[in-house]
C-alpha positions as CSV (number, residue, x, y, z in Angstrom):
1,M,71.6,100.8,85.1
2,V,75.6,100.5,85.0
3,E,75.6,102.7,88.4
4,A,73.0,100.2,90.0
5,R,75.0,97.2,88.9
6,W,78.3,99.1,90.1
7,Q,76.5,99.5,93.6
8,Q,76.0,95.7,93.3
9,I,79.3,94.5,92.6
10,Y,81.6,97.1,94.3
11,P,81.7,95.8,97.6
12,Q,82.7,92.4,96.3
13,L,85.4,93.9,94.2
14,R,87.1,95.7,97.3
15,T,88.0,92.4,98.6
16,S,89.9,91.6,95.2
17,D,93.1,92.6,97.2
18,Q,92.5,90.2,99.9
19,F,92.0,87.4,97.1
20,I,95.5,88.4,95.5
21,A,97.2,88.5,98.7
22,G,96.1,84.9,99.5
23,Q,97.1,83.8,96.1
24,L,100.6,85.1,96.3
25,P,102.1,82.0,98.3
26,L,100.5,79.7,96.1
27,L,102.1,81.4,93.0
28,Q,105.5,82.1,94.5
29,A,107.4,78.8,93.0
30,S,105.8,79.4,89.8
31,A,107.1,82.9,90.1
32,N,110.5,82.0,90.6
33,L,110.5,79.6,87.8
34,N,109.2,82.2,85.5
35,F,111.6,84.9,86.4
36,Q,114.5,82.4,86.1
37,K,113.2,81.7,82.4
38,W,112.4,85.0,81.3
39,S,114.0,88.7,82.2
40,V,112.3,90.5,84.6
41,T,114.0,93.7,83.3
42,E,113.7,93.6,79.6
43,R,111.2,95.8,78.1
44,L,108.9,94.7,75.0
45,E,106.8,97.7,74.8
46,D,107.1,101.1,75.6
47,V,104.1,101.2,77.5
48,Q,105.2,98.2,79.7
49,V,105.6,98.7,83.5
50,I,108.4,96.9,84.7
51,K,109.2,96.8,88.5
52,G,111.8,94.0,88.4
53,S,111.0,91.5,90.7
54,W,108.0,89.2,91.9
55,P,107.1,91.5,95.1
56,N,107.3,94.6,92.9
57,E,105.3,93.4,90.3
58,T,102.6,92.1,92.7
59,A,102.7,95.1,94.9
60,Y,102.2,97.5,91.9
61,L,99.3,95.0,90.4
62,R,97.5,95.6,93.7
63,Q,98.2,99.5,93.9
64,W,96.9,100.0,90.4
65,L,93.7,97.8,91.1
66,D,93.1,99.8,94.3
67,A,93.5,102.9,92.5
68,R,91.3,102.0,89.5
69,L,88.4,100.8,91.7
70,D,88.6,104.0,93.6
71,W,88.7,105.9,90.3
72,M,85.8,104.0,88.8
73,N,83.9,104.1,92.2
74,D,84.2,108.0,91.9
75,Q,82.9,107.9,88.4
76,L,79.8,105.4,89.2
77,G,79.4,105.3,93.0
């Protein structure tokens, strides 16, 4: 049942990168204010991934999600 459900939602999930890319301009002003207030280089936990800038953080998120979807599709697809 999990594999069948994955087959249903996988095509929609593949468009998540396009959605994120479309949201980036809308979030840019808020991201700038956020990084003015909070350190973008301070590590709070050992496992925390820090990329150092808004473009680097969003690029990392998009790459991670793409790799995760590929991995999940290999497991369930």
